[in-house]
C-alpha positions as CSV (number, residue, x, y, z in Angstrom):
1,M,110.2,131.2,90.2
2,A,106.8,129.7,90.7
3,S,106.3,126.1,89.5
4,E,104.0,125.4,86.6
5,T,100.5,124.4,87.4
6,R,98.0,122.3,85.6
7,R,94.2,122.4,85.8
8,V,92.7,119.1,87.1
9,E,89.2,117.9,87.8
10,I,88.7,115.2,90.5
11,G,85.5,113.2,90.1
12,F,83.8,111.4,93.0
13,A,81.5,108.4,93.3
14,G,78.5,110.6,94.1
15,G,78.9,112.6,90.9
16,Q,80.6,115.7,92.4
17,V,83.6,117.2,90.7
18,A,86.3,119.4,92.3
19,A,88.4,121.5,90.0
20,A,91.8,122.8,91.1
21,R,95.2,124.0,89.7
22,L,98.0,121.8,91.0
23,A,101.8,122.2,90.7
24,E,103.4,119.3,88.9
25,E,104.8,117.9,92.2
26,E,101.4,117.9,93.8
27,L,99.9,116.2,90.8
28,A,102.5,113.5,90.9
29,G,101.9,113.0,94.6
30,L,98.1,112.7,94.0
31,R,98.6,110.2,91.1
32,S,100.9,108.1,93.3
33,A,98.4,108.1,96.2
34,L,95.5,107.2,93.8
35,E,97.5,104.2,92.6
36,Q,97.8,103.0,96.2
37,G,94.2,103.9,96.5
38,D,93.2,103.8,100.1
39,G,92.7,106.4,102.9
40,W,92.9,110.1,102.9
41,H,95.3,112.3,101.0
42,S,96.0,116.1,101.3
43,V,96.7,118.2,98.2
44,T,97.8,121.8,98.2
45,A,96.2,123.6,95.2
46,Q,97.0,127.1,93.9
47,D,94.4,128.7,96.1
48,S,93.3,126.1,98.6
49,E,94.0,122.7,100.3
50,L,92.0,119.6,99.4
51,V,91.7,116.7,101.7
52,L,90.4,113.7,99.7
53,D,89.0,110.3,100.6
54,L,90.8,108.3,97.9
55,R,88.2,105.5,98.1
56,Q,85.6,107.9,96.7
57,V,87.7,109.2,93.7
58,V,86.5,107.7,90.4
59,F,88.4,109.8,87.9
60,L,91.1,112.4,87.5
61,R,91.0,114.7,84.4
62,I,94.2,116.5,83.7
63,E,94.6,119.5,81.4
64,G,96.5,118.7,78.3
65,G,99.8,120.3,77.3
66,A,100.4,123.7,75.9
67,Q,97.5,125.2,74.0
68,A,97.9,127.7,71.1
69,I,95.4,130.4,70.2
70,G,95.2,131.7,66.7
71,F,96.7,130.5,63.5
72,S,99.3,127.8,63.1
73,G,102.5,128.4,61.1
74,K,101.5,125.6,58.6
């Protein structure tokens, strides 16, 4: 079974933004690397591989939890 992915946007100092879908394990690895915050880090996305200069990353936007479409049961 394929692992669940989440949509993330990675913002850089120059204003560029890279969007990707990452498995939970990849996202956890990226967050850990950003906390250490120096050097290069490779992330395998759903359809590509990103190699990031962590010194240039200024934000990480992570898709929220499950989203419902339609009417609620309330």
